[in-house]
N, C-alpha and C positions, 0 to 999 in steps of 0.2 A: 392530456386532455383532448376529448374527441371533438372534432368538427361536424356542423352539419352535413348528412351525406356521407359520413364515413363509417362504416359497418364496425360495431363493436368488437374487441377483441372474445375469444372464447374465456368462460369463468364459470364456475361452480360455486352455489350459496347453499345454506342452508335454510328451508322454507321454515311456518311457524310451526311444524311438527316435528323438525331437525332433520326431515328427510334432504338429502341432497338433489338439487334442480340444477341443471346446467343450462345454459343459453341455447347448446344445439338440440335441448328438445324440443325447442319452438323454433327449429327452421324454417323459413318462408313464412313467417307468422310475425305480426307486431306484438312487440313484449313491451311492459312497461314496468320498470323496477321502482319501487317506492319503499324508503327505509326511513325509520326514525334513528339517528346516530346515538341518541342518549336514552333510547327507550329502554328500560327494565336494567338502568344502570343506577347505583347509589349517587347522590349528589346533584 
């Protein structure tokens, strides 16, 4: 769990086009990560 004011650890995720995007790609910028845990899954 991150606490307020602590930097996030490095990570890489897939974007909506299945391209890798790394947190480091946005160094020095504000980043907002939004996801839907059950999006595109059955049930």
